[in-house]
C-alpha positions, 0 to 999 in steps of 0.5 A, a space after each residue: 152414815 157411821 163415823 168412828 172415834 177412839 176416845 169417849 166424848 161428852 156429848 151423845 150425837 144420836 146412836 153410838 157404840 161405847 165399849 163398856 170395858 174401856 169407855 171408848 167410843 167405837 162408832 157413831 150413827 146419825 139419828 134418823 131425819 124426820 123424812 126418814 121416819 115418815 119413809 119408814 111409816 109409809 113402808 110399814 103401811 105399804 108392806 102391811 097391805 101385801 104381807 097380811 095377804 100372804 098365806 100364814 104358812 108362807 109367812 111362817 117359812 120366812 120367819 123360820 129362815 130368820 131363826 136359821 140365820 140367827 144360828 148361822 151368824 151366832 159368832 158374829 152377832 155375839 161379838 157385836 153385843 159383847 162390844 156394845 154392852 159388855 155381855 160375856 161372850 159365851 152368853 152373847 152366843 147363847 142369846 143369839 142361839 136362843 133367838 132361833 128357838 123363838 123364831 122356830 117356835 112361832 114358825 111352827 106353832 103360830 099357824 095353829 095358834 092363829 087358826 079360826 076358832 068356832 064357838 057355840 052360837 046359841 041362837 043358831 048360825 055359825 060363829 067363828 073367832 078369827 085372829 087377824 093382824 092389826 097393822 104396823 106396830 112400833 117396838 121399843 127395845 132395850 140394850 140388855 138383851 139386844 137380840 132376844 128382846 127383838 125376837 120375842 116381839 117380832 117373831 109372833 107378829 111377823 107370823 100374824 101378818 103385822 109389820 114392824 117399825 123397830 126402835 132399838 136402844 141408842 147404845 145398840 146400833 150395830 146389833 140393830 143393823 145386824 137384825 135388819 140384815 138378817 130380816 132382809 137376807 131371810 126374805 122378809 119383804 121390804 117394809 115388813 121390818 123397818 129399823 129406825 134410829 129414832 129420837 125420843 121426840 120422833 117416838 112420840 110422832 110415831 106413836 101418834 101416827 094413825 098408821 101405827 096400831 100398837 106399841 111394845 116397850 121393854 125398858 124401865 118403869 119410867 120409860 113405860 109410864 111415858 110410853 103408856 101415857 102416849 099410847 093411851 092418849 092416842 088410843 093405841 094398844 100397848 104391851 109394857 115389860 118393865 122392871 122387876 125385883 124378883 123374890 127368890 125364896 129358900 125355905 130349906 136346903 139339903 146342900 147350902 153350897 150348891 143352892 148358893 151357887 145356883 142363886 149366885 149364878 142366876 144373879 150374875 147372869 148378864 152381869 145382873 142386868 136381867 129384868 127377872 133376875 133374883 134381886 131379892 134372896 129371902 132365906 130362912 134364918 136357920 140356914 141364912 148365915 151359911 148361905 150368905 157365907 157361901 155367897 161371900 166366898 163366890 164374890 171374894 177375890 174377883 177382878 175386872 176382866 175382858 168380857 170377850 175372854 171370860 178368864 176365870 176369877 174375873 167379872 165383866 162390866 155393866 152396860 155403861 159407866 153411868 149404870 155402874 155409878 148409879 148402882 154403886 150409889 144404891 149400894 152406898 146408900 144401904 151401907 150408910 143406913 146400916 146394911 152389911 156389905 159382905 163382899 164387893 160393891 167397889 166401883 173401879 176407877 177409870 173409864 170402864 163400867 166395872 163394879 165388883 159383884 157384891 153381897 148385901 144383907 140387912 136391908 130395911 125399909 127406908 133404904 133405896 135398895 128395899 124399894 128400888 130395882 138393883 140392875 147389876 151384880 148385887 146379891 141382896 139377902 134377907 133373913 126370915 123366920 117363917 113361910 108367912 114372913 117370907 111370903 109377906 116380904 116377897 110380895 112387899 114390892 111395887 114390882 110383880 114380874 117373876 118369883 121362885 120358891 125352893 124347898 126339899 118339900 115341893 108341896 111346901 114350896 108350891 103352897 108359898 109360890 101359889 100366893 106370889 103376886 107376880 106374872 110368873 111363879 116358879 117352884 124349885 127352879 129359878 125360872 121356867 124359860 123357853 120360847 114356849 113359856 109366856 113372859 110378863 108381869 103385874 103391878 109396876 112390872 107392866 102388862 101384856 105377855 110375850 112368848 108362848 101361846 100368849 105371845 100371839 094374843 096381844 096385837 091381833 084382831 079377834 074378830 067375830 065372823 057370824 053367818 046366820 042360818 
């Protein structure tokens, strides 16, 4: 049951909506009881026993309807997450619309991606690799893309015949309930998709339960380490999409202002709160000063604004006041140790989660900003003098999610990009994004892939079915 409140409280009673633009608590939801968690697990298991036997093409039709409802309800869905986590309204609508693409992709391509594959049997007989569902799965989803993150986990697994227990971020209860309603209204059978307002302790219980066959988490490196350990202890398959500090290498430029505008726009997407954002811009020394100058122009003079209105010359809040304060501390650490703050970086007073978009250079080892992920609107720019130096710096990170390399000579850019130690490498584009493009990283950015054909390969029993002559 939900309760409403008008002022921010100091305790966190389970799940609640806090408007990051104002700091006000809008609505609170009780955490699930242990009995409700057991009910959800039982429903997921019961739902699996019937869902796995539904023809995959019929499952795909229902999944396609889920996508249609995301598109039909885009305005309603957008308003929810703009209030929940401060995403600019136009981007919120775009996120909801993108979910349709994801559900459409797996509804259309899923049956063929999951089709039986006959392999050569040297000793005779017939050998087939079957792709079968494995059972109920736990999804632990983050607040920064409340719909998209769920879609890329749920869509392929629903088509495969798996069932889902979904634990969303504590700050996104309304969007979590909106997704559940879409699933119900689209005809997803009872027990196949189960939203739970679980506590951290209850997550451990769910992972340990014999009915759960795998867990997927998108979140912080710290959360990934905890969930990965629990999954391993219970011999459960895990997919972890964690942090990133993606390099964005500019080797040369035919139009510095244009290239800086694209880099800035990429960095400011979702107020800088994207795992694969271009958090480290690595720029050749002959264009460095001009590039930083253009970024500084773009960052100067901006004022806090309402993310629901997106007035020109304004910027939106981060997801929470705590997130804004943490980012401000990272920026201040760099400045205190000799970095140059060209613009922004000011934490605004009041309960809102506003930190002025910043441009930072002169980052060196020993500063927190060199090693840590800056999850917010801060453009960090490094100066290099050669392709090799750019590559060495790009790979000098504990993360390995994505990366991009730009040059007027595509072959030069491709040569550098081919040596990035990342799960995704891009040439002359910030990122190749789409329902058909696999997403995931290496090193401490996690493991496993979502989206594209690889999104159908994680939670599946690739069973050998052999018939002797």
